[in-house]
C-alpha positions in Angstrom: -86.4 -48.4 -37.9 -89.3 -47.4 -35.6 -90.1 -50.7 -33.9 -86.3 -50.9 -33.5 -86.0 -47.4 -31.1 -89.3 -49.3 -29.3 -87.3 -52.2 -28.5 -84.2 -50.1 -26.7 -86.7 -47.8 -25.1 -88.1 -50.7 -23.6 -84.8 -52.3 -22.7 -83.4 -49.2 -21.3 -86.8 -48.8 -18.9 -86.2 -52.3 -17.8 -82.6 -52.2 -17.2 -83.5 -49.3 -14.4 -86.1 -51.0 -12.6 -83.9 -54.0 -12.1 -81.0 -51.9 -10.6 -83.3 -50.0 -8.5 -85.8 -52.1 -7.8 -89.6 -52.3 -7.5 -89.9 -51.2 -3.7 -91.1 -48.9 -2.4 -88.7 -45.9 -0.5 -90.8 -46.5 2.9 -87.6 -47.9 4.8 -86.4 -44.7 4.6 -82.7 -45.8 3.2 -81.6 -41.6 2.7 -78.1 -41.3 1.3 -75.8 -39.6 3.8 -72.8 -37.6 2.2 -69.5 -37.3 3.2 -68.6 -35.3 6.5 -66.9 -31.8 5.2 -64.0 -31.8 7.5 -62.8 -28.2 8.3 -59.7 -26.4 7.3 -57.1 -26.3 9.9 -54.1 -23.5 10.1 -50.7 -24.1 12.2 -47.6 -23.2 12.6 -44.6 -23.9 10.4 -41.1 -22.2 10.1 -40.4 -20.9 6.9 -39.5 -22.8 3.7 -36.3 -20.2 3.7 -34.7 -20.9 6.5 -31.4 -22.4 6.1 -30.4 -24.9 8.3 -26.6 -25.1 6.4 -23.4 -22.7 7.8 -21.8 -21.3 4.6 -18.6 -22.9 3.0 -16.8 -19.4 3.6 -17.9 -16.6 5.2 -15.9 -13.5 6.1 -15.5 -12.5 9.3 -14.9 -8.1 9.7 -13.8 -6.8 12.8 -13.2 -3.0 12.7 -11.1 -2.1 15.5 -8.8 0.3 17.3 -5.1 -1.4 16.6 -3.9 -0.1 19.9 -6.1 -2.4 22.2 -8.7 -4.3 19.7 -11.8 -2.7 20.8 -14.5 -2.3 18.4 -15.3 0.9 16.7 -19.2 1.2 16.3 -20.6 3.3 14.2 -17.4 3.1 11.7 -18.6 3.2 7.9 -17.3 0.5 6.0 -17.4 1.1 1.7 -16.6 -1.8 -0.6 -15.5 -0.7 -3.7 -14.0 -2.5 -7.1 -11.9 -0.4 -9.7 -13.5 2.9 -8.6 -17.2 1.6 -8.1 -20.0 0.1 -6.0 -18.7 -3.4 -5.2 -21.2 -6.1 -6.9 -19.7 -9.3 -5.5 -20.4 -9.2 -2.1 -23.6 -10.5 -0.4 -24.6 -10.5 3.7 -25.2 -14.0 5.3 -28.8 -13.7 4.0 -27.8 -13.6 0.1 -28.8 -9.8 0.0 -26.1 -7.5 -1.6 -24.0 -5.7 -0.4 -21.2 -2.8 -0.6 -21.8 -0.7 2.2 -22.1 -1.7 6.6 -22.4 0.7 9.3 -20.7 -1.2 11.9 -23.3 -1.8 15.0 -21.9 -2.4 18.7 -20.2 -5.8 18.2 -17.6 -4.1 15.8 -18.1 -7.1 13.6 -19.7 -7.8 10.3 -20.1 -10.9 8.0 -20.4 -11.2 4.4 -20.0 -13.6 1.9 -18.9 -13.3 -2.0 -21.4 -14.1 -4.8 -21.0 -18.0 -7.0 -18.0 -16.9 -9.1 -17.0 -13.7 -7.6 -13.3 -13.7 -7.8 -10.0 -11.2 -7.0 -9.9 -8.3 -4.8 -12.2 -5.9 -3.2 -11.1 -3.0 -1.6 -12.3 -1.8 2.1 -12.7 1.9 2.8 -13.3 2.0 6.4 -14.0 5.8 8.1 -14.4 6.7 11.8 -14.9 10.1 13.5 -11.1 10.7 15.6 -9.6 8.0 13.1 -7.6 8.1 10.3 -9.3 6.4 7.2 -7.4 3.6 5.7 -8.6 1.2 2.9 -7.5 -3.0 3.0 -7.5 -5.4 0.3 -10.1 -8.8 0.6 -8.8 -11.4 -1.4 -12.0 -12.9 -2.2 -9.9 -15.7 -3.5 -8.8 -16.7 0.4 -9.2 -20.3 1.0 -10.3 -21.5 4.6 -8.5 -24.0 6.5 -9.4 -27.3 7.5 -12.1 -27.5 10.3 -13.7 -24.0 9.6 -15.2 -22.4 7.5 -14.4 -18.5 8.0 -11.3 -15.7 7.1 -11.3 -13.3 9.7 -10.1 -10.2 8.9 -9.1 -7.3 11.2 -9.8 -3.8 9.9 -7.6 -1.7 12.2 -7.4 2.0 12.9 -5.2 4.3 14.9 -6.7 7.6 16.3 -5.9 10.8 14.4 -3.8 11.6 17.9 -1.6 8.5 17.9 2.1 9.7 18.5 3.7 10.2 15.2 1.1 12.1 13.7 0.3 15.8 13.3 -2.7 17.6 12.5 -3.2 21.3 11.3 -6.0 23.2 9.6 -7.5 26.8 9.1 -10.5 28.1 7.8 -11.0 30.8 5.2 -13.8 33.3 3.9 -14.1 33.6 0.0 -16.9 35.6 -2.2 -16.5 33.5 -5.0 -14.4 30.7 -5.7 -10.8 32.3 -6.3 -8.6 32.6 -3.1 -7.9 36.7 -2.5 -5.3 35.4 -0.1 -3.0 32.7 0.6 -4.1 29.7 2.7 -1.6 27.6 4.2 -1.4 25.0 6.9 1.4 23.6 8.5 1.0 20.3 10.3 4.2 19.6 12.5 5.1 17.8 15.5 8.1 16.3 16.2 9.4 14.1 13.1 5.8 14.8 11.3 5.6 17.7 9.1 3.7 18.7 6.3 3.0 21.7 4.5 0.2 23.1 2.4 0.3 26.2 0.7 -2.8 27.3 -1.8 -1.5 30.9 -3.1 -3.7 34.2 -4.0 -5.7 33.8 -7.0 -6.3 30.2 -7.1 -9.8 28.9 -8.3 -11.0 26.3 -6.2 -13.3 23.2 -8.1 -15.0 20.3 -6.7 -14.5 16.6 -8.1 -16.0 17.5 -11.7 -14.4 20.5 -12.1 -16.9 22.6 -10.9 -15.7 26.1 -9.9 -17.5 26.5 -6.1 -19.6 29.2 -4.8 -17.9 30.3 -2.1 -17.9 30.9 1.6 -16.1 29.5 4.4 -13.7 26.9 2.7 -11.9 24.9 5.3 -8.1 23.0 5.2 -7.0 20.4 7.0 -3.8 18.3 6.9 -2.6 15.3 8.2 1.4 14.4 8.7 3.5 11.2 9.2 6.8 11.0 11.3 7.9 8.3 8.3 10.7 7.0 10.2 7.7 5.0 12.9 6.0 2.4 12.3 2.6 4.7 12.7 3.2 6.2 9.1 2.8 2.6 7.2 -0.1 1.4 9.5 -1.8 4.8 7.8 -1.0 3.9 4.3 -4.0 2.4 2.3 -3.6 -0.8 0.9 -2.9 -1.6 -2.8 -0.1 1.2 -3.5 2.0 -1.1 -5.3 0.0 -3.4 -8.0 0.3 -7.4 -8.6 3.0 -7.3 -11.4 5.2 -4.4 -10.8 8.7 -5.1 -11.4 10.1 -3.2 -8.1 8.4 -2.0 -4.8 7.5 1.6 -4.1 8.5 2.2 -0.6 7.4 5.2 1.2 9.5 7.9 2.9 7.1 10.2 3.3 3.3 10.8 3.6 0.6 13.1 4.3 -3.5 13.3 3.5 -4.4 16.7 2.4 -8.9 17.7 2.7 -10.5 20.7 1.7 -13.9 21.9 1.5 -16.4 24.2 1.6 -19.6 23.3 3.6 -20.6 19.8 2.4 -18.5 20.3 -0.8 -15.0 18.3 -1.4 -12.7 21.0 -3.3 -10.6 18.1 -5.3 -9.0 20.6 -7.8 -7.0 23.5 -8.1 -6.0 26.2 -11.1 -3.5 26.6 -10.7 -1.3 24.1 -9.3 -0.8 24.0 -5.3 2.2 23.7 -3.6 3.5 21.0 -0.8 6.4 20.0 1.0 6.7 16.7 3.0 9.8 15.9 5.6 11.5 13.1 4.8 13.7 10.8 7.5 17.5 11.5 7.7 18.6 7.7 7.2 15.7 7.7 4.2 19.0 7.3 1.5 18.1 10.8 -0.1 20.0 13.9 -1.1 19.3 17.4 -2.5 18.0 17.5 -5.5 17.2 13.9 -5.7 13.3 13.4 -8.1 11.5 11.0 -6.2 8.3 9.0 -7.1 4.7 10.8 -6.1 1.5 8.7 -6.0 -1.9 9.5 -5.1 -4.7 7.6 -3.3 -8.4 8.9 -4.5 -10.6 8.1 -1.2 -13.7 8.3 -3.3 -12.6 5.1 -5.6 -10.3 3.7 -3.7 -7.4 4.0 -6.2 -4.0 4.6 -5.9 -2.4 6.2 -8.5 0.8 7.3 -9.9 1.3 11.5 -10.4 3.4 12.7 -13.5 5.0 15.2 -11.9 7.8 14.3 -9.4 8.9 15.2 -5.7 12.4 17.4 -5.1 14.3 16.8 -2.2 14.7 20.8 -1.6 17.0 20.9 1.4 18.4 19.4 4.5 17.4 20.3 7.6 19.2 20.8 10.3 18.7 17.7 12.4 19.7 16.1 9.1 15.9 15.5 8.1 14.8 16.2 4.4 12.5 18.2 3.0 10.3 17.1 -0.1 8.6 19.6 -2.4 5.8 19.0 -4.7 2.8 20.7 -7.0 -0.5 19.2 -7.8 -3.4 20.3 -8.6 -5.8 18.1 -6.7 -6.0 17.0 -2.9 -5.5 13.4 -1.5 -3.4 11.1 0.3 0.0 11.3 -1.0 3.1 9.2 -0.8 7.0 9.7 -1.6 8.6 6.9 -2.8 11.6 5.0 -3.5 12.0 1.6 -5.0 13.5 -1.3 -3.9 14.0 -5.4 -5.1 10.6 -7.1 -4.6 10.4 -10.1 -2.0 10.9 -13.4 -4.2 10.2 -16.1 -1.0 6.5 -14.9 0.3 6.1 -14.0 3.6 5.4 -17.0 6.2 5.0 -17.6 10.2 6.1 -20.8 11.6 5.6 -21.5 15.4 9.0 -22.3 16.8 7.5 -23.1 20.6 3.9 -22.7 22.7 0.1 -23.5 20.9 -1.9 -21.8 18.9 -5.5 -21.5 20.6 -8.5 -23.5 18.7 -9.7 -20.2 17.7 -6.8 -18.8 16.0 -4.8 -15.7 16.4 -4.1 -12.3 15.0 -1.2 -11.3 12.9 0.3 -8.0 12.6 3.5 -6.8 10.1 3.8 -3.4 10.7 7.1 -0.7 9.5 7.4 2.7 8.3 6.4 2.0 4.8 3.7 -0.8 4.9 1.4 -2.8 7.1 0.4 -6.2 6.4 -2.5 -8.4 8.5 -3.3 -11.9 9.0 -4.3 -14.6 10.9 -3.0 -17.9 12.4 -4.5 -21.6 13.2 -1.9 -24.0 13.1 2.2 -24.2 13.6 3.2 -22.7 10.6 0.9 -20.6 7.7 2.1 -18.3 4.6 0.6 -15.3 4.9 1.9 -13.7 1.3 2.7 -15.7 -1.3 5.2 -15.0 -3.6 3.4 -13.8 -5.9 1.5 -11.1 -3.7 4.5 -9.8 -1.8 4.6 -7.2 -4.2 1.0 -6.0 -3.9 1.7 -5.3 -0.2 4.9 -3.6 -0.4 7.4 -6.5 0.5 10.7 -6.0 -0.1 13.8 -8.1 -0.5 15.5 -6.7 2.6 12.1 -5.4 4.8 12.3 -5.4 8.2 8.8 -5.4 10.6 7.6 -5.2 13.5 6.0 -8.7 13.9 2.8 -8.9 16.3 1.1 -12.0 17.2 -2.3 -11.7 19.2 -5.8 -12.9 20.1 -8.7 -11.3 19.7 -9.3 -9.6 23.2 -5.4 -7.8 22.2 -3.5 -10.1 24.4 -0.1 -10.5 23.1 0.9 -13.7 22.5 4.4 -12.7 20.9 5.9 -9.6 19.8 8.9 -9.0 18.5 9.6 -5.4 20.3 11.3 -4.3 17.1 11.9 -5.2 12.8 12.9 -8.0 12.2 13.3 -9.4 8.4 9.7 -10.5 7.1 10.7 -11.7 3.4 10.5 -15.3 4.1 10.1 -17.3 7.0 9.3 -15.4 10.7 10.0 -17.5 13.7 7.9 -16.4 16.9 8.0 -18.3 20.2 4.3 -17.9 21.4 3.5 -17.4 25.2 -0.1 -17.7 26.8 -1.3 -14.6 28.2 -4.4 -15.9 29.4 -6.3 -19.2 30.7 -8.7 -19.9 28.0 -11.2 -22.7 27.5 -13.9 -24.3 24.8 -17.5 -24.8 25.4 -20.7 -24.6 23.0 -23.9 -22.5 22.7 -27.1 -24.2 21.9 -29.7 -21.8 20.0 -33.3 -22.8 20.9 -35.7 -22.2 18.6 -39.2 -21.9 18.7 -41.5 -20.0 16.8 -42.9 -17.0 18.5 -46.8 -18.2 17.5 -46.6 -21.3 18.8 -43.2 -22.3 21.1 -44.0 -26.3 20.3 -42.5 -25.5 16.8 -39.1 -25.8 17.5 -37.1 -24.6 13.9 -33.4 -25.9 13.5 -31.2 -23.4 13.4 -28.0 -24.8 13.1 -27.3 -22.4 9.4 -27.0 -19.5 11.8 -24.1 -17.4 12.0 -22.7 -17.4 15.2 -20.1 -14.7 16.4 -18.8 -14.3 20.0 -16.9 -11.6 21.1 -15.1 -10.0 24.7 -17.2 -7.8 25.2 -15.9 -4.6 23.4 -13.5 -6.7 22.0 -12.8 -8.1 18.3 -15.1 -11.2 17.4 -15.0 -14.5 16.4 -17.4 -17.0 13.5 -18.4 -19.8 15.8 -18.5 -23.0 13.8 -21.5 -24.9 13.8 -21.6 -28.7 15.5 -25.3 -29.5 13.9 -28.6 -29.8 16.3 -29.0 -25.4 16.9 -25.5 -26.1 18.5 -22.1 -24.1 18.2 -18.7 -24.2 18.9 -17.1 -21.4 21.0 -13.6 -21.9 21.2 -10.7 -19.7 23.2 -13.2 -17.8 25.8 -11.2 -16.4 28.7 -12.2 -17.7 31.9 -14.3 -15.2 34.3 -14.6 -13.3 30.8 -17.8 -11.6 29.6 -19.0 -12.4 25.9 -21.6 -11.2 23.5 -23.3 -13.2 20.9 -24.8 -12.5 17.7 -27.1 -15.2 16.3 -27.5 -14.2 12.7 -30.6 -16.5 11.3 -30.4 -17.3 7.6 -33.5 -17.4 6.0 -36.2 -16.3 8.8 -36.7 -13.3 11.0 -36.4 -12.9 14.6 -39.9 -12.4 16.5 -38.8 -8.8 17.1 -37.8 -8.0 13.4 -34.6 -7.7 11.5 -32.6 -11.6 11.5 -30.2 -11.3 14.9 -30.8 -12.2 18.2 -28.1 -10.8 20.7 -27.1 -12.4 24.2 -25.1 -11.1 26.8 -23.5 -14.3 29.5 -21.4 -12.8 32.3 -19.1 -13.9 34.1 -18.2 -17.3 32.0 -16.7 -20.4 33.5 -15.1 -23.7 31.9 -17.4 -26.4 32.1 -20.7 -24.4 31.9 -22.5 -24.8 28.0 -24.4 -21.3 26.9 -27.8 -21.4 25.8 -30.3 -18.9 23.8 -33.9 -18.1 23.1 -34.4 -17.9 20.1 -38.3 -16.6 19.0 -38.4 -16.6 15.0 -41.7 -15.2 13.1 -42.8 -18.2 11.6 -45.7 -19.2 8.9 -49.5 -19.8 9.2 -50.5 -22.8 7.1 -54.1 -24.2 6.5 -54.1 -27.6 6.3 -57.1 -29.6 5.0 -57.7 -33.6 4.9 -60.8 -36.4 5.3 -61.7 -39.0 8.0 
């Protein structure tokens, strides 16, 4: 065994000499290591940047209904079943249930994957009547477009056909010592509220207030005019109702003690509303009463009725009811449901590529929509009940562009159950053009990210906005521009922030002319990444 080990050792040593050679290292043959390449950095667009627009984006304009002016600072709250909505996001995927509208008057949002049904959008703005709108998340985009235009139109509380009144009282505790009354009366609008002496005032939770200065405000509407229908919050009727509730008298009553809303009373208080002479009612009739809760966005049927208590000298009637809470009230009759749906048919004229807004208003309801082709079903037979359209409904029909120009106005009530024929005019000269976003990284202008997935809106300054469809290569189609007008363009970069922070870049283009393409520089915040390599 020992002999074998020595033999193996000798062989190993011989092998080493055979491999390394027997000569000395006098030839200076040194081993040179591979060179080390230091890491370098480069500027690249963030991986999160989106290069395709959403397949469906909701584009909401909050406007003054009388002139299409954008209402900067309006507050929009989204509700589902009385709670904050959880089914919406902004165009960058962040949860959204409340929006303060910026100076564009427009905002965009998406519905989450799998979301369906309705969302209530409650819109408030100082000096305007608060209103809620129904948003159908199942609405489908039309061929060639990817947006659902929404018009949240409000009217000033000073509008003809409305009346306001307010009063204040000082309380030492939660119980009134003297009666508190307020009567809003102007022309045919009239509503009277009396809080009797000895009434305990409570907040929404049923807790008695602590006293102090109490403010009572009343808004009344002349229910013979379309103004009344415009202010009624959408959703009065349920989709499966056997008949349509048609309001004949409405009033909005609010009361507060400082910042605390007074919502309940013990005992009940008295309210009266004037009903138009042609409403088809008589003294001693009992009418349905519904109330709308502005905090939850929900309507409910009241257990008590409104009684036609007397006739006035002008032939109108007084409807009286008692209530233990305050909110928006509607005194209603019933009518058969429209079974045909509501459609618009263009008999002459051409709808511009940008599309047109549609507004149908009557004394008991209002419905908005949009038109992009020669015909469109605004409401299906399954949704006419939801929007309060009766079988014999008549209304004023207005078709207008997003700058507020009328392309059609019936200037009087026409039948709306079924097909409405309209003859379009063309009040302004329009043209189409493109906008190209020149995207660069703020730290290296030679890096040019693809901004084709941005959501771009454009609006004649101060008016309602539209979504520009992406044409690829960071270019967007702007249609229906007015010759010589000025436009505000907002580009929201999906998945990246602009250099100044936030995700939107705003441009203003003045005196825009046909044949001129528009360009906007957008510097975004990019990433600095370390890159290594070898020779």
